[in-house]
C-alpha positions as CSV (number, residue, x, y, z in Angstrom):
1,M,-27.5,28.9,-123.8
2,A,-26.4,25.5,-123.0
3,F,-25.0,24.8,-119.4
4,D,-21.2,24.1,-119.7
5,Q,-20.5,21.4,-117.1
6,K,-16.8,21.4,-117.9
7,A,-16.5,25.1,-117.5
8,L,-18.2,24.9,-114.1
9,E,-15.8,22.2,-112.8
10,S,-12.9,24.3,-113.9
11,L,-13.9,26.9,-111.4
12,R,-13.6,24.4,-108.3
13,I,-10.8,25.1,-105.8
14,E,-8.9,21.9,-104.9
15,R,-8.0,21.8,-101.1
16,S,-4.8,19.8,-100.5
17,A,-4.5,17.7,-97.2
18,E,-2.6,19.3,-94.3
19,P,0.6,17.5,-93.6
20,E,0.5,15.3,-90.4
21,D,2.9,15.9,-87.5
22,S,3.7,12.3,-86.6
23,G,6.0,13.3,-83.6
24,S,3.5,15.5,-81.7
25,S,0.7,13.0,-82.1
26,G,2.8,10.2,-80.4
27,V,3.6,12.4,-77.4
28,Y,0.0,13.3,-76.9
29,K,-1.0,9.6,-77.1
30,W,1.7,8.7,-74.5
31,L,0.6,11.3,-72.0
32,I,-3.0,10.3,-72.3
33,G,-2.1,6.6,-71.7
34,A,0.1,7.5,-68.7
35,V,-2.7,9.5,-67.1
36,L,-5.1,6.6,-67.6
37,V,-2.7,4.1,-66.0
38,I,-2.1,6.3,-63.0
39,A,-5.8,6.8,-62.5
40,A,-6.4,3.1,-62.8
41,A,-3.6,2.4,-60.2
42,A,-5.0,5.0,-57.8
43,G,-8.4,3.4,-58.1
44,V,-7.1,-0.1,-57.5
45,Y,-5.0,1.2,-54.5
46,A,-8.0,2.9,-53.1
47,L,-10.2,-0.1,-53.6
48,L,-7.6,-2.4,-52.0
49,R,-7.1,0.1,-49.1
50,D,-10.8,0.2,-48.5
51,N,-10.9,-3.5,-48.4
52,A,-7.9,-3.8,-46.0
53,I,-8.7,-5.0,-42.5
54,V,-8.0,-2.5,-39.7
55,V,-6.0,-4.1,-36.9
56,E,-4.4,-3.0,-33.6
57,T,-0.8,-4.0,-33.4
58,T,1.9,-4.4,-30.8
59,T,5.7,-4.8,-31.0
60,A,7.3,-7.9,-29.6
61,A,9.7,-7.1,-26.9
62,A,12.9,-9.1,-26.7
63,T,14.2,-10.0,-23.3
64,S,17.1,-11.9,-21.8
65,G,15.8,-12.0,-18.3
66,A,14.5,-14.8,-16.3
67,P,11.5,-16.7,-17.7
68,I,8.1,-15.8,-16.4
69,A,7.0,-18.1,-13.7
70,G,3.5,-19.5,-14.1
71,A,0.8,-17.8,-12.1
72,V,-2.0,-20.0,-10.9
73,L,-4.1,-17.1,-9.6
74,N,-4.2,-13.3,-9.6
75,A,-5.9,-11.1,-7.0
76,S,-6.1,-7.5,-5.9
77,G,-5.8,-6.1,-2.4
78,Y,-4.2,-3.4,-0.2
79,V,-1.1,-2.9,1.8
80,V,-2.0,-2.9,5.5
81,A,-0.1,-2.4,8.7
82,R,-0.6,-5.3,11.1
83,R,0.3,-3.0,14.1
84,Q,-1.5,0.4,14.0
85,A,-3.0,2.5,16.7
86,T,-4.8,5.7,17.2
87,V,-3.3,7.1,20.4
88,S,-5.5,8.9,22.8
89,S,-5.2,10.2,26.4
90,K,-6.5,8.2,29.4
91,V,-8.6,11.1,30.7
92,T,-10.7,13.9,29.2
93,G,-8.8,17.2,29.0
94,K,-7.6,20.1,27.0
95,V,-4.5,19.7,24.8
96,A,-1.7,21.9,25.9
97,E,1.1,20.9,23.6
98,V,1.6,18.5,20.7
99,F,5.2,17.4,19.9
100,I,4.8,15.5,16.7
101,E,3.8,16.0,13.0
102,E,2.8,13.6,10.2
103,G,5.8,11.5,9.2
104,T,7.6,11.8,12.5
105,A,9.4,8.7,13.6
106,V,8.8,7.9,17.3
107,K,10.1,5.5,19.8
108,E,8.2,3.5,22.3
109,G,7.3,5.7,25.3
110,Q,8.2,8.9,23.5
111,L,6.1,11.9,24.6
112,L,3.6,12.8,21.8
113,A,1.4,15.4,23.6
114,R,0.6,17.0,26.9
115,L,-2.8,17.9,28.3
116,D,-3.5,20.9,30.5
117,D,-2.5,20.2,34.1
118,T,-3.7,23.5,35.7
119,T,-6.1,21.6,38.0
120,S,-4.1,18.5,38.6
121,R,-0.8,20.1,39.7
122,P,-2.3,21.9,42.8
123,I,-4.0,18.6,43.9
124,Q,-0.6,16.8,43.5
125,A,1.1,19.5,45.5
126,L,-1.5,19.2,48.3
127,A,-1.0,15.4,48.5
128,Q,2.8,16.0,48.7
129,R,2.4,18.4,51.6
130,Q,0.0,16.1,53.4
131,L,2.6,13.4,53.2
132,E,5.3,15.7,54.5
133,S,3.1,16.8,57.4
134,A,2.3,13.2,58.4
135,R,6.0,12.3,58.4
136,T,6.8,15.4,60.6
137,K,4.2,14.2,63.1
138,L,5.7,10.8,63.0
139,D,9.1,12.1,64.0
140,E,7.5,14.0,66.9
141,V,5.6,10.9,68.2
142,E,8.7,8.8,68.0
143,V,10.5,11.3,70.2
144,R,7.6,11.3,72.7
145,L,7.6,7.5,72.7
146,A,11.2,7.4,73.5
147,E,10.7,9.9,76.4
148,A,7.7,7.9,77.8
149,Q,9.8,4.7,77.7
150,R,12.6,6.4,79.7
151,T,10.1,7.7,82.2
152,L,8.6,4.2,82.5
153,R,12.0,2.7,83.3
154,R,12.7,5.3,86.0
155,T,9.3,4.8,87.5
156,E,9.8,1.0,87.6
157,K,13.0,1.5,89.5
158,L,11.5,4.0,92.0
159,V,8.6,1.6,92.6
160,A,11.1,-1.2,93.2
161,D,12.8,1.0,95.9
162,K,9.4,1.9,97.4
163,L,9.9,5.6,96.6
164,V,6.8,6.1,94.5
165,S,3.3,4.6,94.4
166,E,2.1,2.0,92.0
167,S,-0.3,4.5,90.5
168,Q,2.6,6.5,89.0
169,L,3.9,3.3,87.4
170,D,0.5,2.7,85.9
171,T,0.5,6.2,84.5
172,A,3.9,5.8,83.0
173,Q,2.9,2.5,81.4
174,S,-0.3,4.0,80.0
175,E,1.7,6.9,78.5
176,V,4.0,4.5,76.7
177,A,1.1,2.4,75.3
178,A,-0.8,5.5,74.1
179,T,2.3,7.0,72.4
180,A,3.0,3.7,70.7
181,A,-0.6,3.5,69.4
182,R,-0.3,7.1,68.2
183,L,2.9,6.1,66.3
184,L,1.1,3.2,64.6
185,S,-1.7,5.5,63.6
186,L,0.7,8.0,62.1
187,K,2.4,5.3,60.1
188,S,-0.9,4.3,58.6
189,E,-1.7,7.9,57.8
190,I,1.7,8.2,56.1
191,A,0.9,5.1,54.0
192,V,-2.4,6.6,53.0
193,A,-0.7,9.9,52.1
194,E,1.9,8.1,50.1
195,S,-0.8,6.2,48.2
196,T,-2.7,9.5,47.6
197,L,0.4,11.1,46.3
198,K,1.0,8.1,44.0
199,V,-2.5,8.5,42.6
200,R,-2.0,12.2,42.0
201,N,1.3,11.5,40.3
202,Q,-0.5,9.0,38.1
203,D,-3.1,11.7,37.3
204,I,-0.3,13.9,36.1
205,D,1.3,11.1,34.1
206,D,-2.1,10.4,32.5
207,L,-2.0,13.9,31.0
208,M,1.1,12.9,29.1
209,V,0.3,11.0,25.9
210,R,3.1,8.6,24.9
211,A,3.8,6.3,22.0
212,P,2.8,2.7,22.7
213,F,5.3,1.3,20.3
214,T,8.0,2.4,17.8
215,G,6.6,3.6,14.5
216,V,5.8,6.5,12.3
217,V,3.1,9.1,12.8
218,V,0.7,9.0,9.8
219,S,-2.0,11.2,11.1
220,K,-2.1,14.2,13.5
221,D,-5.6,14.4,14.8
222,A,-5.6,17.1,17.6
223,Q,-4.2,20.6,18.0
224,P,-3.4,22.6,21.2
225,G,-6.6,24.0,22.7
226,E,-8.8,21.2,21.6
227,M,-10.6,18.8,24.0
228,V,-9.7,15.1,23.8
229,S,-11.4,12.2,25.5
230,P,-10.8,8.4,25.4
231,I,-14.5,7.9,24.7
232,S,-16.8,9.6,22.3
233,A,-18.2,12.6,24.3
234,G,-19.0,16.2,23.7
235,G,-20.3,15.8,20.2
236,G,-18.1,16.9,17.3
237,F,-16.1,19.3,19.5
238,T,-14.2,16.6,21.4
239,R,-11.4,14.6,19.7
240,T,-11.0,10.9,20.5
241,G,-7.4,10.7,19.4
242,I,-4.1,12.6,19.4
243,A,-2.4,10.8,16.5
244,T,-2.3,7.6,14.5
245,I,1.0,5.6,14.6
246,V,1.9,2.7,12.3
247,D,4.6,0.1,12.9
248,M,6.2,0.1,9.5
249,D,7.9,-3.3,10.2
250,S,4.4,-4.9,10.3
251,R,3.4,-4.0,6.7
252,E,1.8,-6.8,4.7
253,I,-0.8,-7.4,2.1
254,E,-4.4,-8.5,2.5
255,V,-6.3,-9.8,-0.6
256,D,-9.7,-11.3,-1.0
257,V,-9.7,-14.5,-3.0
258,N,-12.8,-16.0,-4.5
259,E,-13.7,-19.0,-2.6
260,A,-13.9,-21.0,-5.8
261,F,-10.1,-20.6,-6.3
262,I,-8.9,-20.8,-2.7
263,N,-7.8,-24.3,-3.3
264,R,-5.0,-22.8,-5.4
265,V,-3.6,-21.0,-2.4
266,R,-1.5,-22.5,0.4
267,N,0.7,-21.3,3.3
268,D,4.2,-20.2,2.4
269,Q,3.3,-20.1,-1.3
270,R,5.5,-17.8,-3.4
271,T,3.8,-14.7,-4.7
272,E,4.8,-11.6,-6.6
273,A,3.2,-8.2,-5.8
274,V,3.0,-5.1,-8.0
275,L,1.9,-1.8,-6.5
276,D,-0.5,0.3,-8.5
277,A,1.9,3.2,-7.8
278,Y,4.9,1.4,-9.3
279,P,3.6,-0.9,-12.1
280,D,7.1,-1.8,-13.3
281,W,8.3,-3.0,-9.9
282,T,7.8,-6.6,-9.0
283,I,8.1,-7.3,-5.3
284,P,8.8,-10.9,-4.1
285,S,6.5,-12.0,-1.4
286,H,4.9,-15.1,0.2
287,V,1.6,-16.3,1.7
288,I,1.6,-15.9,5.5
289,N,-1.7,-17.6,6.1
290,I,-5.3,-18.1,5.0
291,V,-7.8,-16.6,7.4
292,P,-10.0,-19.6,8.3
293,T,-13.4,-18.0,7.5
294,A,-15.3,-16.9,4.4
295,D,-17.3,-13.8,3.7
296,R,-20.8,-15.1,2.8
297,Q,-21.8,-11.9,1.1
298,K,-18.8,-11.6,-1.2
299,A,-18.0,-15.3,-1.4
300,T,-14.3,-14.6,-0.7
301,V,-11.6,-15.7,1.7
302,R,-9.0,-13.3,3.1
303,V,-5.4,-14.2,2.5
304,R,-2.5,-12.5,4.3
305,I,0.7,-12.0,2.3
306,G,4.1,-10.9,3.7
307,F,6.9,-9.1,1.8
308,D,10.2,-10.8,1.5
309,G,11.8,-7.4,2.0
310,L,10.4,-4.1,3.1
311,D,11.0,-0.9,1.2
312,P,10.2,2.8,2.1
313,R,8.1,3.1,-1.0
314,I,5.6,0.6,0.3
315,L,3.0,2.6,2.2
316,P,-0.1,1.5,4.1
317,D,-3.4,1.5,2.1
318,M,-1.7,1.3,-1.3
319,G,-3.4,-0.7,-3.9
320,V,-1.6,-3.9,-5.0
321,K,-2.0,-6.8,-7.4
322,V,-0.7,-10.2,-6.4
323,S,0.2,-13.2,-8.5
324,F,0.2,-16.6,-6.8
325,L,3.0,-18.6,-8.4
326,D,3.6,-22.3,-9.0
327,D,6.1,-24.3,-6.9
328,A,9.6,-23.0,-7.1
329,P,11.8,-25.0,-9.5
330,K,14.4,-27.3,-8.0
331,Q,17.7,-25.5,-7.6
332,S,20.8,-27.3,-8.8
333,D,24.5,-26.7,-8.0
334,Q,25.0,-25.0,-11.4
335,P,23.0,-21.9,-12.2
336,A,20.5,-22.3,-15.0
337,A,21.3,-20.6,-18.3
338,V,19.1,-17.6,-19.0
339,R,17.2,-18.3,-22.2
340,P,16.3,-15.5,-24.7
341,S,12.7,-15.0,-25.3
342,V,10.1,-12.5,-26.5
343,R,7.2,-11.1,-24.5
344,L,3.8,-10.1,-25.9
345,A,0.4,-9.1,-24.8
346,S,-1.5,-12.3,-24.0
347,T,-4.3,-11.3,-26.3
348,A,-2.1,-11.6,-29.3
349,V,-1.6,-15.4,-29.0
350,I,-4.3,-17.6,-30.4
351,R,-4.6,-21.2,-29.2
352,E,-6.3,-23.9,-31.1
353,G,-6.0,-27.2,-29.3
354,E,-2.3,-27.8,-28.6
355,T,-1.1,-25.3,-31.2
356,S,-0.5,-21.6,-30.7
357,Y,0.0,-18.9,-33.3
358,V,0.1,-15.2,-33.8
359,W,-0.6,-12.9,-36.8
360,R,2.5,-11.0,-37.9
361,V,2.2,-7.8,-40.0
362,S,4.8,-7.6,-42.8
363,G,4.5,-5.4,-45.9
364,G,0.9,-4.5,-45.1
365,H,-0.2,-8.2,-45.2
366,A,-0.9,-10.7,-42.4
367,E,1.2,-13.8,-41.9
368,R,0.2,-16.6,-39.6
369,I,3.2,-17.7,-37.5
370,A,3.2,-20.7,-35.2
371,V,4.8,-20.1,-31.8
372,S,5.7,-21.9,-28.6
373,T,4.9,-20.1,-25.4
374,G,6.1,-20.1,-21.8
375,G,4.7,-18.6,-18.7
376,E,2.0,-16.0,-18.5
377,R,1.4,-13.2,-15.9
378,D,0.0,-9.7,-15.7
379,G,-1.3,-9.7,-19.2
380,Q,2.1,-10.7,-20.7
381,I,3.1,-14.0,-22.2
382,E,6.5,-15.4,-22.9
383,V,7.1,-16.5,-26.6
384,L,10.0,-19.0,-26.8
385,S,10.2,-19.4,-30.6
386,G,8.5,-18.4,-33.8
387,I,9.0,-14.6,-33.7
388,N,11.7,-12.2,-32.9
389,G,12.0,-9.0,-30.9
390,G,10.7,-6.0,-32.9
391,D,8.2,-7.9,-35.0
392,V,4.9,-6.2,-35.4
393,I,2.1,-8.5,-34.2
394,V,-1.7,-8.1,-34.3
395,A,-2.5,-7.4,-30.7
396,K,-6.2,-8.3,-30.9
397,P,-7.1,-10.7,-33.7
398,V,-10.3,-9.7,-35.5
399,T,-12.7,-11.6,-37.8
400,G,-11.6,-12.0,-41.4
401,L,-7.8,-12.4,-40.8
402,A,-6.3,-14.8,-43.3
403,E,-2.9,-15.6,-44.7
404,G,-1.7,-12.8,-47.0
405,I,-4.7,-10.6,-46.5
406,S,-4.1,-6.8,-46.6
407,V,-4.2,-5.2,-43.2
408,R,-4.0,-1.6,-42.1
409,T,-2.6,-0.6,-38.7
410,E,-4.9,1.4,-36.5
411,K,-3.4,4.6,-35.3
């Protein structure tokens, strides 16, 4: 039987093409494209972020105050009291009473403490009685001398009338002379007794510890019952002082200036002091004098600085930083106008020759801005033009900064 090709083809099932949904296909393609664009943008942002330079920034502070005076030298030191004393007793003894505490204001001669006078008081009383006894004997001898003188006068009259012998006259004269000598001796004894009593009174007074000058007690060093001595004696069980007093009117500053820069310091030079305890408080001051000797080990020269005005917040032994300023500007009849300015950390300003500039951060990019500067002190510099208050400035320029480069602020 012959193979019928036509009959075989007639049995084939024809599959018709599925109709295409043109609308759904377009949405899918748009979604895929959007995802790809977002992924590419994220990758670019991440790449750029990784390549951005990390910088530390600071904000420029606007100020309308007086301009910063130029400082020729900065130094550190301490507040000291020029007049300070640890008060002790004149003699060794046991403390009976203490009348002061730390912070007590005292006047010159005010009683601070009293030592035990159990032994000294009886000795003083004995000297007083000896003086009184000598004075009583003196009164008795004066009466006897007056009687002997009357007897002598009567005897002289009787001898003149030939009524008594010459020997009686001699006896009367001897009695007057002896009584007079006794009177002189008693007067000397009285003088000795008075001196002895004065010494005993001084012994009592030496037991009273008094303030040598007007000031404030900063340390109470002894308590009732303890032994005190003007010299170091008795080991660790004997105190050498009752209290330490400071004359607050004698407060000043002492700083050590490197001898290489001492030529920048002169007497009566204007200075500004900042206490470590109050960093935002600038205290006007001036140089009192330069101590005319150098420390060969530290290579420094000590400089004394006085406060223009004292304040209760200034305490002895406080740490202080001092800026030695340029000459004061000449004062005119009209007050100078206060100029607006901006203050920055000194590290933010870069100097190249006679030009100065800063890096300002704007929109995540660095901009190089030329500035003009004024005075500099305590890590701050005055910017007269180029930037405004509130601008974000790179505080510490790093390698790689360039105009327009991406930067990232360090948190």
